N, C-alpha and C positions, 0 to 999 in steps of 0.2 A: 515205396510207400511215401518217402520224402518228397520224391519227384512230383507225384500227384498232388501233394499239398501245396507244393511250391507253385504249380500251374493254377491249382485252385484259388490261392491268394492273388495271383497276377489277374485272373479273371475276374475276382470280386471287385478288385481296385478299379479295374476298367469299366465295370458296371457302374460303380459309384460315381466315377468320373463323368460317365455319359449322361447320367440323369442330374447331376449337381448343375444348380443354375450358375449361367456365366456371369462373372463378376463384370461391373461397368468399368471400362477402361477410358480414363479422360484423355481425349484426342486433341491435338493442336489444332488451333482453328485453320480452316482452309486458306492456302494462299489467295490472297484478293486478285481479281483481274485487273489490268491496267485501267487507270482512272482517265477517261477522256479530257483532254485539254490539260493534263498536268505537264507543266513545263519541264520538270524533271524526268518525265517519262515514267514508266512503270517500274523503274529500278532506281535505287539510290545510285548516283552516278560514280560517287568517290568518296574517299574519307575527307573529313574536315577539319584541318588543323587551326587552333585557335589558342590564345593565350588565355589562361584560366584566371579569372580574377577573384571568385569565391568559390569554395566548394567545401561544405561542412559535413559531408557524408562521411568522413572517416576520421574519427576521434584520434587524438594523439596517443602514442604506445608509451608504455613503461619499459625501459631498458636499464640495464646495469652498466655503469660506466666507471672507469677510473679516472677520478679528477683530484686536482691539487687544492687541499685546504690549508689554511693557517691555524695552527692549534697552540695552545699554551702548554709548555712544558717547563717546570721550575721557574715560572715568571718569564720564560723568553718564548717569543713567538717562533715556531718552528714549522716549516713547510712539509707537508707528509701527503703521499699518494693514498687515497683512500677510495673504496668502492661504494658507489652509491646509485641508488634508483633514480632516474631523472625521466622526464617526459620528453618526448622527441616527435616531431611531425611524422605522422603516417606515411609510409613510403607511396602509398597509393594516392595520396593527397597531391595534386598536381598544381596547386595554386602558384601562380608566378611563372610558371612553365609552359612551353608550347605542348598541346597535346591534342590527338585526334579524338573529338567528341562522338564522332560516328564509329570509329574502330572500337572503341571501349565497349559498347553495348552488343557487339556481334549480331546475333540473329534475333535478339529480343525486341519486343515492341518498345518504340521510341517515339515521343513528342518532342520534336525539334522546332524551336522558335527563333527566326532570323529576324532582326531589327534594324532598320535604317535610321529610325527616329533617334535623335539625341537622348541619352540616358538622363541628363540633367533636366530635361523638359518633362520627365515622367516621374510617377511616385507610386506608392504603395497602392493607391486607389485608382491608379490608371489601368487602362485596359490590359496592359503588359504585365503591371504588377499584379492585379487579380489572376491572371491566367497563371502566373507563376505559382501563386498561392493554391489554385485548385490542382495544378499539376502535382504540388507537393502532396496535397491530400490524397489524391488518387494514387500516387507511388506508395503511400503508406498503407493502403488498404491490403489486408493479408492476402485476398486472392490475387491481387494485382503483384503483390511481392513475389508471391509464388510463380508467378509468369515473368518476373524480372522486368516488369514496366520501368522505363526509366525517362528523363527528358533533360533538355538543356535549353538556355537561353544565350545566343550569341549576337552581340552588336557588331555589324558591319562598318567598323569606323576606321581601321587603319589604313592610311594612304601610301602610295610610294613615296620615296624620298623626294624632296622638292628638287628643282632642275640644278640648283647649285651643286648637288652631289653627282649628277650625270657626268661621266667623263673622269671621275676621280677613282683613284685606286688606294686602298688601304692595305698595307703589309703588315703582318705580325707572325710570331713564330709560337709553335706549340710543341711540347715535348714529343718525341718519337713514340708510336705504338709500342716498339721495341727498343728500349732506351740504350742496349748495349749491342754491340757487334759480337760474334762468336768467340773472340778472343779477349773479351771483356773490356775492351775500349769503349768509351762513350760514343753514342752517335750523335751527330749534330741534330738540332731540332728541325722539325718540318717547317717549310716555309709556307704561309697561307697567304694568298693574294686575291683581294675581293675588288673586282672592278665594277663600278655601277653604269650601267646602260639603261636606255630607255625601256627595254622590254624585260629587264631583269638584272639580277647581280651575277656576274661570272666569277666563281670561286676556282682558283687554280692552287692545288696543294703539290709542292715540289718535295720530294723525298729521294734518298739516294738511289732508290729503284726506278725514279722517273717522275713525270708529272700526270696528275689527275685533274680534270678540267670538268666542271659541270655548271649549266646555268639554272639558277634557282630564281623562281618567281618571287615578286615583291608581296609574299602573301602575309609577312609579319615584319613588322619590325623596325623598319628605319623611321618610323613617323616620330617627327620631332614633338607631336602632342600626345605621345603614348601615355604619360604619366598622368596627364589631365583626363584623358578618356577613362584610364583604369580606376581613377578616384570617383568619377561620376557613376560608373556602373557599380562600384562597390557601395556607394552610398544607396542606390536603388535596391540592390539586393539585400542589404542590411534593412531597409525599410520594409521590403516585401515579406521578410521572415519565411522563406521557403528553404530551409537548410538541405533538403534533398534535391535540389534544382541547381546545378552549377551554372554560374554566369561567366561569360568569356567575351572576348573581343577577337573578332576575325577581320580579314581584309576587306576593304570596299568593293574591291573588284579583282579577280583573278580567273584564270581558266576554271578552277574548281567552282568559284562563285557562279560563272556563266553556265556551267553544266547543271547546277542545281535550279537554273532559272531565275537567278537572284541579281543579275547584271543590272547596274545602274541605268536610268533611275530607280527602277524597281519599285515594288510595292513597300510602304513604310514597315508593315509587320507581316510575315509570312510563317504561317504554322503548317508543319508538314507530319503527319502520322504515318509512321512506316513500320512494317513487321517483315522479318527476314530480308531486310534490305530492299524490300519492294513498297513502293507507295500505296498506302491505303486510302487517304484522303489529304486534301489540301485546301487550306483557306488563306485568303489575303485580306487585309484591313488597312485603313488609312492610319495616319500617325496617332490618331486617340487610341488604336488597338481595338480589340473586341470588346462588345458590350457584355452586359451580364447574360443576356438571352444567347448571345453567340457563343460564350464561354460554356453555357449549358450544352449548346448543340455540338461542341467539341467533346465534351464529356460523355454525351450520349452515343456519339460515333465511336469513341474508345470502349464504352461498356458494351455496345451492340457488337463490335467485333471480338472482344475478348470473352463476353458471356454468352453471345447469341441473343436472338429475339427472347422476349419475357413470355414464359409458357402462360397460357390462359388457364385460370382455375376452373376446374370442373363445377358446374352448378350444384348447388347443395340440393339434395332431394327433398321434394315438399313434404312436410309432415302430415300425417293422416289426421283430417279432421275428426273430431268427436262426433259420435253418433248422437242425433237428437235425442 
């Protein structure tokens, strides 16, 4: 009897499931076909490492630390160790550090803006400034936040070292990764030798186990005007007031820059919208940047891809005319 009831309940549940209306499942947008004429091709060719100048997406975190304070005890100043809650930079905030702005977003939709124009010639009302503001607005929209839309602005300003550096070698030492031998005796520090050549910087690390040698591109760094560029970009970012859009500085040229189709002289401003590391659309502009109408066009392209075409409203039925 119990077995019959069990099979009866299973049949009833199956019948209910069969007639229940299927729930709408939100699907990801389809992958876009390659865009003809896209210099970077249909795929984002590589990560893009840049020096982050400003990034206000991650607020400071509160942590408890043990600090030393001077307190009065019996009319005498005494130094004591006390625990206090202090604010520290968020570990996710990479300001002042090298960071891959492409890798960070993974497969999410991204608006990438690459600028060759000098930041000091631009302002909040320039095409680049207005585009950053619009990107900030889009990123904050609830539907787009759910899809993890992000964006960044990177100025291509860092140059390789001047010819006075070529042929020079800088030697330094760093503590060994394992500072002690198995018997407890200290290991000598590793020797780091950086030789500057015309194509890049050859770094040789000498350890007790041998030598490790690698050729690094001049993608960052040894530009004597770095601090000047950072100040110009920071001033623009502050004026634009787009806290959800990090501003960074990348190399004027490198193999990665060439792979993105940004090699000099290149366009003054290039905007690439990509999703799942495949290019959806690409726009190029002169030093003035996009106009208001062109910014609207970029926004519409993002909306169309993330939301799909707008549905036409069904015409309202005509009201019955009263009888004479």
